[in-house]
N, C-alpha and C positions, 0 to 999 in steps of 0.2 A: 723771924716766919716758919714755923714746921709746915715742912709739906708731906702729906702720907703718902706712902709709896704705895700702896695700892689703890691711890685714889682715880679715878676713872673717869672720860670727857662729859660721859653719859652720868655721873654723879653729881657735877659741878655747874653752878649757872653759866649760859652761854656768855659768851663776851659779844660787846655791844662792836667792836672792830677788831675782829682776829686775826688781822692782819699783824697785829703788833705781839702776839700772844699769850700764853698765860703768865708766864714771869713781868709782863710789863702789867697788867692787869691786876696782879697780885700787888704790883707796889702801888695803883694808883688806892686799890682797896686799903693797902696801910696807910697811905698819906692820910686817908678817911677818917681813920682811928686816933688821930694825933689830937689833941686838945689844944696845944696852941697855936693859934693862928699863921704869925710868924715861921715856925718850925714845920709845920703845913705848907706854908709858899714856898720855903727854902729845899722840902722834899719834892715839892710840883718842877719845882727849877731843875732840879738834878735829872727826875724824870723824864723832863721835856728834853733836856741834853741827849739822855741814852736813846729816847725816842726819834730824833733826829740824826743819831749815829745808825741807825738801823736803816736809812734812806738816803745816804751820804750824794748819791748821784742828783739829788732834789734838790739841794741846799740852794743854788742859784736860780729855783725857782721864784716868781712872783710869791709874796706871801706865803712863803713858807712855813715861816715860825708861827704864822699866824694860824696857820692850818693846825700845827700840832698843839694849838693852847685851845683849838675848836674840838678837835680828837682828844685830848685830855678831859673836859668837859663831860663829851660825850661816853666817855668809859667810866667817869665819875655817876652817870645818870644824872647829871648836873647839880649833884651835891654836895661837892666839894667848893669850902669858904675858905678860898684864899684871896690873896690880892692880885689878880690877875694885871698883867702888862697891858694887855687889848682887851675889848671888849669880847669875848667868846659870843659864838653861836648859842641860839636863843631855842630852847626845845621847841616851841611851836612855829619858828623857823623852820625847823625839820620835818614838821607835820603840815607845815601848809603845799597842799600842792600846787606845781607850776602855772601859770595859764594857758589856756587851751587854745593850741597856735589855728589861728583863722585860717580857712582855706574856703576855698569855691568850689559848692557842689554842684556838680554836672549831671542833670540826667542823661545817660546814652538811651537813644533809642534801640537800636540794636547793640547789643553788646560785644558780638564778635565782629564790629565793622571798629570800634572804638570812637574816641571823640574825635580822632584825625581826621578818618571819611565825612563825618559829619561837619565839621568846621571845614573842611575844602568845599565840600556841598554847596555851602552856603558862600564862598568863594566864587565857585564857578556859576551861581544861580545871579549873581551880580553883574557877570562878564556881558560881553556885549558877545552876538554869534561873531565865529571867525576860526581859523586855524588854530590861535593861540585856547581859546576854550576848549577846542575839539581835544586837544593835546591833552590838558587839562582833565576834563571828562575820562579820556580813556585812562589816565594815569590813577583816576580815583578809581574806575571800576578794576582796574585791574589787584589796586591795592585791597579793595574789597572782598576780592576772590581770592586774592594769596592769604589774606587774613581770616576768611572760612577756612580754608583748608589747613591752616596752622592750629585753627582752634577743634577742627572735628574731624583733618585727615582723611576728609572725603571730597571729591570733585563737584563741585557748583557749575551747573550748567550758566552757559552766560544770559540765556534767557533770565534765568532767575535773578542775576546779577543787575540786570536792565529794569528789571519789574521792582528792586529794592532800590536802583536809586532813584530810579519816577516816583516810589513812595517817603521815600528821605526826603526828596526835592520840592516835595509837597505836587508834585505834575509839572513842574518847573523844568527839568531834564527828561526829557520823552527819546529814549534813543532804542531803535529796533536792532532787531540782533543780525540781520543781515546788511546794518550800515556799520558793524563796528565789529571787527575781529580782536578777541581778546585773547591774551598770552594762556598759554597751556602750563597750568600749573606745577604739571609732572616734570617739566622742563628743569623748573625750579627747584623742588626736591632734588630731583638727582644732582643738579648743579652745587649745593649744598652740600650731599653727600659724596661730591668729588669735585672741590672746588677748581678753580682756574690755578694753576702751577703746583700742584700737586701731583708728585711725580707716582707713574705708574710702575711699578713692581713686577708687574706680570711679564715674565719673557715671552715672545711673539716665539 
């Protein structure tokens, strides 16, 4: 096979599997020109040996040899007529799209609160009144306040949090501003900038 020294990659057809390089692709193209099937098969076996030598660290990988024959078929555009030692991949298998992974689609009423807040609210609604429910409601309200701050970088008034909590619970969680005090998210923001344990290098 003669190679034109002035041949540029932009002037020759693209390679189906460029990781094997242009020389391997030329070997495959050459094998396809051989008229005798037995000779083509022997040539293909030699090409497989060379392809395997390019990735010696993969020799212990399961079905490595089978993958090489699949790659040979792909590089020949599935036109290499030889006696394959295993069934190579088919063209239609490469074109088949994988099945869509099913997942549960949830509608989030208020996006900046997220699904977690709504799920916790549903759980709180089911609980009987008492200290445990009050603690959960306070945790939910603080979570909502922090989530809003994270998304908008603005301080939300407690009253607005309780109004949204009432709406999201369908009126079943009704908290008055004077009955529950929420955290100041500015303290949380400051804590994230100066986490506990971080050394203060400023000299007093």
